[in-house]
N, C-alpha and C positions, 0 to 999 in steps of 0.2 A: 500561416499554416496552423490548422487546428489539429492538435494531437489527441489521440485516444489514450488517456492515462493507463487504462488497464492493459492495453497491448504493449505500450512502452515499458511500463514498470516490470513486466514479466521478463524483460531483457536486462534488468539491472540486478546486480548481486544484492543479497540481503544486507551485506555490510555497507555498501554504498547507499542503499535505500535508507538504512538507519541513520547514516550520516546526514543525508539530505533532509530527512524528517527532523533531525535535531536542529538543523539550521532554519528550516521553515517554521518550526514551532518555537523558536527562540524569540521571546518578546522584545529583545533588544534590537532585532532586525526590523528597521522601520519600513524598508521597501521590500517588495517581493524578491525572494532569493532566486537568482539565475544560476545556471550551470557554471558560468565564469566566476561568480561570487563564491560559489561553493568550492571551486578549484583553488581560488586564492586563499580561502580559509584553510583548506587541507594543506596546501603548500606551506603556509605559515606554521602549521603544526609539526612539520618535518624538521629534523635537526639541520642546522645551518650548513654542515658539510655535505649533507645529501642534496640540499637545494643547489649549492654551488656545483656539485658534481653533475647534477641534472642539467644545469645550464651548459656545461662544457660538452657533455655527451649524454644522450638519453640512456638511462639504466634499463636493462631488460629485466624488469621485475614482473614475473608472470602474474597476471590477474591483480595487479596493484590497483588501489582505488584511484590513484592519479592517472594511470593508464586508462582505466575504465572511463573516468571523467573526460579525458582527452578524446577518446573515441566518440563519446556522446556529443561533445562540443563540435567535433569535426562533422558529425552527421546532422546535428540539429541546430548548431550555432550556440555561441556563448550566451546569447540573450534568452534562450529557452528557459522557461520557468522550472525550477527544481521540483516544485510540487507535482508536476506531471510525470516525474520519474520515481516517485515514492510508491512502493508496493503497498496496496491497501488490501488488508485481509480482515475478515470478520473475527470477532473474539471466539474463544472456544465454545462459549454458550450459544452464540448466534450460529456458529458452524454446526452445532448439534441440531439446532432448529432447521437450518437449511437442509442438512442431510435428511431429516425426517420428512420434509416436504419433497425433496428429490426422490426419496425411496418410496413414496406413496404409490402403490400399485395401480391406483385409479387415475393417475395423472398421465395424460397423453403427450403433453409438451413439456420441455424443460421449464422449470419455474423461474419467473422473474423476481426481482426484489419486491415488486408490488404483491405478487402472489404469496410470498413469504410473510410480508407485512399483514396481509389479510388473514393468513393462518394464525399468526401471533395474536391478532385482535380477536379471532374466534376461539382462543383458548389453548393454542399449541404449547405455550410456555407452561401452563398449569399441568397439562397432560405429561410433558416431559419431566416435570418435577415429580408427579405421581408415579411415573415409570422408573424414577431413580436416575434418569439421565442428567438432570440438572439439580443443583442444590436449591433450597427454598428461596434464597434471595437472588439467585441468578436470573430468574424469569423477569424480574423487574427491569433489567437492563436491555432486554431484547427489543422492545418497541422503540426506545430512543435511539438505539444503535442502528436499527434498520431504517428508521426515518432519516438519520444522518447520511447513510449510504445512498438512499433515494434522492436526497437533496443534492448530493455531490455528483452522482452518476446517472440518475434518472430511474424512474420506476420500471422501465422496460429492460434494464440491464439483467443479464442472466445471473441468477443468484450463485450458481456453481463457481463463477469466476472469483468469488470472494471467500471460498472455503479455505480454512486454515488446516493444513496437514502437518501434524506434529507427532 
């Protein structure tokens, strides 16, 4: 089964997404991290008395990470790759660039990552620095970051899906 990481990650809480990202990014993890491996890791972090009580009867902890992981495992299987459940958002700088392209009144269609990349190559970063939206050094990171998103999700992915709202 091929999973669409953007769709799936939107159903994962920010806390679980952060936990999964920390496991996936851990250089000591030699094999790809699965949901079941993440669950075992999380269960090992819990106090022994909680783990024992969980075995006896399932605690009703609303929105706990363990419950959330169990739901994902039930739906997608324990072997599903954790990376597919990590929320991916653009940095604040790239979000500003995406918003500038999205808000372009001359645009007829929602911009893709490729359209945003083309705007950055054409000087969007320098314009945003000149307008005071970005700091001088922030425009240097835009192109590598958009290239990374394109490599991971494809040039035709809608750029708005990656906006960071804070």
